[in-house]
N, C-alpha and C positions, 0 to 999 in steps of 0.2 A: 528655174526655182523650183525645189522640191516640194511637192504636196504636204501640207500639214499633217501628221498623223493625228487621227482623230482617237480618243480616249471616252470609252463609254462606261458607266459603272452600272453593274445589274443591282436589282434590288438585294442579292446576297452580299454586295460588297465587292464583288469580284470586278476587276479592270479589264477591259479588252484595249490592248495598245497598239495593235495593228490595223491600217486603214480599213482591211475589209476580213470578212468570215468567207473561207473557201472552203466548200462541201463536196463530198464524192460518193457516190452510191455505189452497192456491189455490183449493179452492170455498167459502170464505167463513166456514167453521168456526172458531170461537174458543174458547180455555180460559184458565183462570186457575187456577194453583195455588201454593201457598206456597213461597217460597224455601227454605225449611228442609227442605221433602221432598226436597230435592236436594243436601243439605248431605254426605250420604255415598254417592258415585258409586262402585259397585263396577267393577272392571276391566271386568267384560263386559257395563257399561252398566244403564240403567234403564228402565223404560216410562214414557214422558212423555206419551204420548198414545194413543190407539185412534183408527185412522183406517177410514175407510169406503172401501170399494172405488173405485179411481180418484182419490182425495184424497191429497196431499201436504202435509205439514208444511214450511212454507219461511221463517219468522217467529217468532222469540221475542225479546222484550224484557221488561227488568225496567220494573215499573210499581209505583207506590205510590198511597197512598188521595188522594183529589182530584184524580188526572191524567185525560187524556182519551184514546180511542184513535181512530185516523184509518186508514180501509183504503180501497184504491183499486184499482180494475179496470183491465183492458185497455182497454175499449171506453168508456172515460171517466165512471164512476161511481164516486161515494165517499159515506162515510158517516162521520160523528164522532159519539160517543158517550162517555159516562163509563164509569170503568173499573169503578165500581161495579153498572152495568149488567150485570156477568158475575158471577155467583156463584163463589168459589173452590169448586174440586173435587178430589180426589185425583188422582195421576199415570196412574192406568189408566182414567181415564173418557172419553169421547168429545168432550166440550164441546158448544157450543151454536150456534147461527146468528148470525153477526157481522153479515153482510151478504147480502141474497138476491140471488144470481148467475144471469143468465139462459143460457140454452144460447147456448155459442158463446163466452161471456165467462168469466173468471176473475180471481182476485185477483192483481196483480203487487207490492204493497207494503203494508206496515203501518208503522207508526211510533205514537211515543208524543208526546202533546203536554204538556210539562211545565209551561209557562206560556203561558196564553193573551194576554197582553200583548205587542202589536206582535210576533206571530209569524205567519211565511207557509208555505204550502204550494207547495213546488216541484216541478213535475211535468215531467218528461221523456218526449218521444216518439219512435218506432223511425226517423223520417227526419232526426233531429237538432235538430227543435223542442222549445222549453221554456219556460216561463214561472213566474212566482213570483205567489200570489194571497194577498192578505192571509186569516188564519183565519176572520176576523169575518164573510167571506162565506159561509161554509159554517156554517148552523144546528146546534145541537146536535140529535140523534135520539135514539131509542130503537133499540136494536143490532135486527136482524133484518129491517129494512128494505130497499128496493132502492136507497136512498140518493138524492144530486143529482147532476147534471152538474158535472164537474170539468174538462173541455176539450172542445172542440169537436173531434171525430174526424172528418178526412175523408182522402181519398187523400191530400192533401199532406204531412199530418202523420205518418200512420200511428198505428198502435195505441200506446197507452201502455207504456212500459218500467220506469218508477221513479218514486217520489214521497219526497218527504222534507221533514219538518217541519224549519224552518229559522228561528231567530230573526231578527229585523229588525235590520239593521246588522252581521250576521256578517261576518267578516274572512276567514272559512274559503275553500276553494278547492273546486271541483266538477271531477272529472275525468270523461270521458266516453270510453268505447273501444267502437270498432265491431268487428264480427265479423270484417271483414279486416284487423283488427289497428291501424287508426289510431286515434290517441289525441290528446285536447285537454284541455286545463285551464285554467280560467277563474276569476275571483272572482265569488263567489255575488253580491257588490253589484253586477257587470256586468249580471245579469241583469234586464229591465225586469219590473215588477210590471202585472200584467193582470188583468181580470176573470176569475172561474172558468169562464164560459162560452166563452173566447177559444181562438183556433189557439196562440197563442204565435209565438215568433221563432225564426230558426235559430240554433242554437248552437254548431252543427257540420256542415259541409257535406262530404259524402262522395261517393266515387265511385259510377256507376250500378250498382244492385244490393246494395250494402252498405246496412247497418242498424246501429243501436245495439245492443251487446250488454249493455252493463253501465254502470252509474254508482256512484259513489262520493264522498263529502265527506271532504276530508281537511282537517286543521289547516294554516293559514298559515305557511309556513317562509321562514325568513330566507334571503338571499343567503350562498351558501357560497365558496368559493375554487375557482376553476376548476381547481385542479389535482387535486382530487377527482375529476375526469373526469365529471362530472354530464352527462346526456343534453345534446345541443345543443336549444336551445329558439328559437322565434322568436314575437315577439309583434305582435299587430296587432289594433286595436279591442278592446282589453281582453281578448283572449283569447290563451293561451299554447298553440301547438301543440309537443309533444314529439317529436323525430324518430327 
């Protein structure tokens, strides 16, 4: 019999429907705590995790039984493991090692694999290159290892800045923002599928000295009336630049 999924309602009205919250730090520590432990959050907040010196908590995702976790580092390593590799602990615990991060490297993203059927891993690098690779190219491992190569990191590509688990055939859009304020929006379906050890292709070309600062995935939007004064857009090769 499957465990009943707990729904917690935060003071903001947001509902948490996963059975646990899964956390990941920049140094590769992961932790799983029951959603119900955060059902009653005081105005002063609650302790969610104890951190070691120099470490930072950056990612928190809802996770349910039989789902998988994907962790990616800036120097091109990644690890995929089942959520039950991590035992649930209380809010004040420190967590366990999710991926072994070498000196000079750090985690840049953590995501949850809801379904392994026709799912891709999208990887974006700081010089504007990116690619999508089938999840099937990443074997399931035990947490705590060094993982496998997820991209060929070179001076051309720069380091990885983000990675997202994306259902194959998604109609959503990817937005990339550079440190100098340049923005581009393109269809996820326009990003080519390549092997996990490749460099990818240019998704965004930037001025000299500029690099990707952040990425996000947004739902596909329908065309709106120009009277709403939406930002001016120009489209080329399946990519939309917002001016």
